[in-house]
N, C-alpha and C positions, 0 to 999 in steps of 0.2 A: 449366170457367170460366176456370181459371188459364191455359190454353193460349191463350186469346183476349186476356187482359189482362196476364198476367205478362210479365216481361222476362228471367228466368233460364232457360236452356234445359234445365237438369238437374232443376230442382225439380218434385217431385210433391206435390200437396196431398192430405191425407187425415187420418184419425184417427192420433194419435201416442200413445205410451205415457204421456208426461207429461200431455197434455190428458185422457187417459182416467183417470189417477190423480186429477186435480183434481175431475172430475165424477162419479166412481164412487160416492161416498157418497150422492149425491142419487138416482142410479138405484136403488141398493140400498135406501135408506131411504124413498124416495117412489116416483117412477115415471120412465119414460123421457122423459115430457113436459118434465121439468125440464131435461134435457140438451138437448132440442130448442130450448126457449126460450133456454137459455144460448147456444146457437149463434147464434140470431137476434140477441140483444143484443150478443154478441161482434162479429158482423158490422157492426152498426150503429155501435158505438163505433169500430171500426177504420176504417170508411169516413169517419166524421166527422174523426177524427185525420188521415187521409190528405188530405181536402180542406182541412184547416186547415194543411197542411204541418207536422205535429207529429212528423214522423219523427225529428227531432233529439233528442227526449226519450229515445229509446233509447240515445243516446250517454251519458246520465247514469247508466246501469246498467253498472257496471264488470265487468271479467272475473272478479274474485274472487266477485262476487254471482252471475253466471251460472253459474260453475263450481261454486260451493257449492250453489246451487239444483239444478243438473243432477245432481250426485253424490247429493244427498239424494233427489231424485226417483227415481233409479236404485235406491237402497237400498230405498225405500218400495215400489216396484213389484216389485222382486225378492222382498222379504220377504213381500208378499201372495201370491206364487205358490208359497210353501212348502207350503201346504195342498194344492194340486193336484199338486205334484211328488211328495209322498209319500202322497197319498190319505188325508189326515187328516180326522178328524171336526171339527165346530165351525166357527167363522167364520174367514175369511181375515184380517179386520181391515182398517180403513181407514187407520190410521196405522202407522208403523214399529214403535213400541213395542207397540202392540196385536197386531200380526202376530207379533212375536217371543214375547210372552207366550202367545199362543194356540198357537204352535208347540210350545213346551215343555210346555204344559198338555196338549196332545193327542198328544204324540210317540208314546205307547204304542199309538195307534190306526193307525199306518202300515200301509200295504198293500204286500206284497212286490212284486206285479206292477207297481204304479204307481211305487214307488220305484226298482225296477231300470230300468224303461223311461225314467224321468226322468233318472236319473244317466247312463245309456247315451247318451241324447240329448245331454246336456252334453258328455260325452267325445267323441262324434263331431263335434260343432260345433267344439270346440277343435282337434281333429286336422285337420279339413278347412280351418279357418282358417289353420293352419300350413302345410298342403299347398300353398296358393296364394300364399304369401309369396314375393316376388321374381319373380312371374310376371305376365304381361299378355297381351292378345290379339294383340300383334304378335310375340310370341315363336315359336320353332319349335313344331311341332305338339304334341310331348310336353308342353311347358310351357303351351301353350294349353289342352290338355285339363285339366291341373291347375288352371289359372286358372278355367276354366269350372265345374269341379266345386266349387271353393271359393266361386265367385260364387253358385252355386245350393244352397249348403249348407243354407239354411233349408228349401227345398223337399225336399231329399234326407231330412232327418230327419223331416219331416211324413209323406212317402210311406212311409218306413221304418216309422214308428209305425203308420200306417194298415194296412200290410201285416201287421204283427204282430197287431194287433187283429182284422183279418179272418180271418186263418189260424186264431187261437184260437177265434173264434166259429164258424167253419165246422167245425172239428175236434172241438170239445167242446160246442158249443151254448150256451156261457156267455160272459159278458162280465166277466172278472176285472179288467179295466182300465176305469177310468172314462172314458167317451167324451163328445164334444160332444153327440151326439144329433141329433135332427131339426132341420133349419134350413129355415125356410120359403123357397120359391122365388119368383121374381118381384120386382116393385118396388113400393115404396110409393106410395100415392096422392098426387098433388100437391095440397097444401092449405096454408092459412096455418099458421104455427107456433101452438102452443096458448098462449092467454093465460089459460087456467084449466085446472084439472086435478082429477080425482076420484080420491083415493087411499083405498081401503077405503070407509068411509062418510062420509069428510070431503071437502068441496069447497074447493079452493084458488082464490081469485081471483087476478088479476094482481098485486095488491099483496101478497097472502100469499105467492105464488111468489117475488116479489122479496125478501121478508124471508128466506125460506128460502135463497135463493142467496147472500144477504149480500154480503160483500166480493168473492166470486168474479165478480160481474158486472162488476167493474172489473179484477180481477187477470187473468182469462182472456184479455182482449185483449192485455194486456201480455206474458203468457206466450206466446201465439200469435205475436205480432210478434217477440218475442225468438228463438223457435225459427226462424222464417222468415229473419230477417235474419242470424242466426248461420250457417245453412246456405248462404244466398246468398253470404255473404262467403267461406265455406270453398270454394265451387265456382265463384267468379267468375274465378279464374285471372288475378288482377291487373286485371280489368275493373271498370268503374264500376257501382255498384248504385244504382238509383233507389229510395230507400227509400219515397218517396211513392207511386210507382206500385205498388210491391210491397204496400204497406199497403192500397190501394184494391182490388187483385186479391185479396188475402187476405180483406178484408172482404166482397167480393162472393161469394167462395166460401162463407163462413160463412152469410151472409144468404140466399143462394139455396139452400144446402143445407138450411136449416131447413125449407124448403117441401117437402122430401122426407124429413123426419124425421132429418136428419143431427145428430150431435153436433158440438161445436166441433172444428175441424180446424186444422191448420197444416202447415208443411213437414216431411216425413218424412226424417230423415237416411239411414235404411237404403235406402229406395226411391230417394232422390236419388243416393246412392252407386252404386247398381245402374245407374241411368240414365247416370251419368257413365262408369262403367266399360264400359258397353255401347256408348258412342260416340254417344249422342244429340246432335244438332246444333241442334235448335230446339225450342221449347216444344210444337210440334205432335206430338212424340213421345208426348204424353199421350193422343192419339187411339188409339194402339196399346194403351196400358195400359188405357184406358177400354173398349175393345172386348173385351179379354180378361176384364176384370171382369164386363162385362154377359153374356158367354157363360158364365162360371162361375156367376153367379147364376141364369141361366136353365136351364142343363143339368146342372150338377155338384153341386147342393145335397144330393142323396141320397147322393153319395159322401162328403160332408163328415161324415156320421154317424159314420164310423169314425176321425175324427181324435181321438187320445187326448189327454186333458187334460194328462197328465204330459209328453207331447212338447211341447205348447205352452208349458207352464210352464218346461221346461228351455230352450227356445228363448228365452223372454223373459228368464230369469235370465242367460243367457249374453250376450244383447244388452246388458242393463243393466250387466253387469260391465265390458264394453268402453266404456260411456259414462262411466265414472268416470275422471277425470284424477288419477292418484296423484302424478304429478310436480309438479303445481302447488303441492301442499301444502309439499313441501320447498323449492321455488323461492321461494315467498312467505315462508317462514320465514327463508331466507337473505337475501332482498333487501328485504323490507318487512314489518316486524312489524304495522304498521297494517292493511295489506291482508290479512295472515294472520288478524288478529282479524275483519276483515269476513267473510272466507271461513268461519271457524269459527261466527261468529254466525248467518250465513245457513244454513249446514249443520245446526246444532243446532236452530234455530227451525223449519226445515222438517221435521225428523224428529220433534220433539216436539209441535209445535202444528199442523202441516199445511203444505203447500207454499205456500198463498196467504199465510200469515203469515210464512213463511220469506223469501220475496222482499221483502215489506214491510220485514221486519227488516233485510235486507241493504241496501236502498235508504236506510233511515233511518240505518244505521251509516255508510254512505258519506257521507251529508249531513252528519252530525255531524262527520266528519273534515274535510270541506271547509269547514264553518262554523268549526271550531276553527283551521284553517289561515288562514282569512280573518281571524279575530279575534285571532290571534297571529302576525302576519307577522315574518319575520326582519328585525331592524333592527340592523345591524352597528354596534358602538361601538368607536371607535379613539381612543387618547390619544397626542398628539404633544406632546412636551415641548421647549420652546425655551429660550434663554438668559434671556429676560426674561418669557416668559409661556407658559402651557400651553393647548393647544387640544384639546377634546374633539369628535370628529366623529361624529354619528349619521347613518348612511346609511339612507335610506328605501328600501323596496322599490318594485317597479314599480306595484303597485295598492294603494290604501288605501280601505277603506270605513268606514262609520259604526261597525261593530262593532269595529273596530281603533283608534278614535280614543283611547280611554282607555289602551290599551296603549302607543301612541306617546307619549302624555303622560307616562305613568310612566317610560318609557325615558329621556326627556329629563330629567325631574326626578331620576331616579336618577343620571344622569351628573353633575349638579351637586352632589349629596349626596356621591358618592364622591370628588369633587375639591374639597370645601369648604375644605380646607387651603391650596389654591393661591391665592396673593394676586392673580395676574392670570390669570384664566381666560376663555377665549373658547369659546363654544358655537357649533358649526357644524352646522346641519341640512342635510345633503346631499341635494338633490333631484335629482341628475343622472339617476338611474334611474327616478324617479317620473313616471308618465304619466297615471294616473287617480286622482282622489280626489273625495270628496263634500263637501257643505257642512258636515257634522258634523265631519269632519277639519279642514277649514279653520277652523272656529270654535274648535276645541280648540288648533290651532297659534297662532292669534292671542291666545287666553287665556294660553298659556304665555309669550308675549312680555311681556304685561302683568304677569304674576307675577315675571318674572326680570329685566326690563330694568334695574331700578335697581341690581342686584348684579353683573350679568354683561354681557359684550359678546356679543350674539347676532347670528348671520348666517344667513340662509336662502340656501343656495348652489345656483345653477343650476336654479331652478324655471322651467319654461317659461312662456310668456306667459299661457296659459290658466289655469294654476295660480295665477300671480301675481294675475291679474284676480279670480279667485274669492276669494282671500285679502283683496284690497283692497276687494271688495265687502262683505266681513264687517266690515272695519275698515281704512280707508285711512290711519290715523294711522301705521302702521308700514311704509308702502311703501319706506321708505329702507333697511330691512334686507335686502332682496333683492339679491343680487349674482349676476351672470351672467358667463359667458365667462371664468371664472377657476378654476384648479384648486385643490385643497385646499392645496397648499404656498403658493400665492400669497396666500392668506387672511391670512397673517401681516402682509402689507403694508396690508391694508384696515383702515381705521378707521371705527368707526360714527359716522355723522353725527348731530348733534343733531336732536332732533324739531322 
């Protein structure tokens, strides 16, 4: 679907680790029908957002939120694989804390074969990744071979694990390593997504399923969009990304996919990176990928029986490790403590309460910082002492909204209180940089004049015509205090006219 509607040549759409982590608990606790319904709802929401040109909303999610969310998701996904990596008994856990607790609770049940193969898988992946560093497909033959082997490292470790499992099965007749087991071949029947489900002896109506999905029905579309946009930007090579078109394409992929029992999907970083490294030139490269996938589902499902769970666990854990951006933590600590706080809040909430609540926490933390900055804008105060009088200049910022009205009022009143001993004091409210304000700010400014005009000489300097008009509409009695085309030094020569 994406190859017909999408615009980025490298992107491949499909299941991703993060999307899987979000919906895994519903499949485990209820049934796969909940994941299919989630895919349909995700598609509908994303298409509506795309048609309403709401792609700009993604811009309100900062890099610290995305990075904190991604790092927490990587840790949660990796921790859930510890059970399969070591062949432990018990539950893998749906949350990071639960997975870690279960790991240490059941660590004595580890299986030697599973643990050995899982750890060897991780070691091979790390070595193969390092093997291909500094190589690409345009290098001499020796480096090209290293590049190709490194590129195919995931397939290498899976084939290696399958070979080990098969040899042990043939030679000993036993299966000491936990395997994937039988996978049904063929394709699911095309039918509408389930709007009801039967789990055990309980029937869930559509409203019941919506209650179970809870906030994920809104969080999943945002996570899906975030993954796609982040990948599209990473591989755009300086080109322009049409967020609206990408959203509609992604929405169609999810909605249409739900008719063939698909889980929610998004852009896959690993598969996209492989496309890019392989030299794909158009989205039609997806035809080749789809053809191979169809052939695999039709002909190779019996072979998949021998895929060891520890090999897949080691592969996933290694991939998740490289998803974590360690450098951003140090960079944020050095450059912006506020953004560091946002990162940590997102990261902790994601690990402790779930990924859906983590990203909500990050967005809320960002919003609070933005609101605080809006409510407490920087108003520079300067005192200029002359021979006969003293002037206090309060320079206003570029934008002032209603939530900053009282803050500006307090700043101006504070200037008069700090200079109360000066016999001849002139208050200058410098609006040279001010471009936008609302009626609440204008009302407060006019009330300040009313409070101070009897005791102080007040001048509003270089307010543009629109701002002056707004203030005069509030109270035209004080229009004479506005002075334009004069710098701060020239104000000493300006006398306030009588009302």
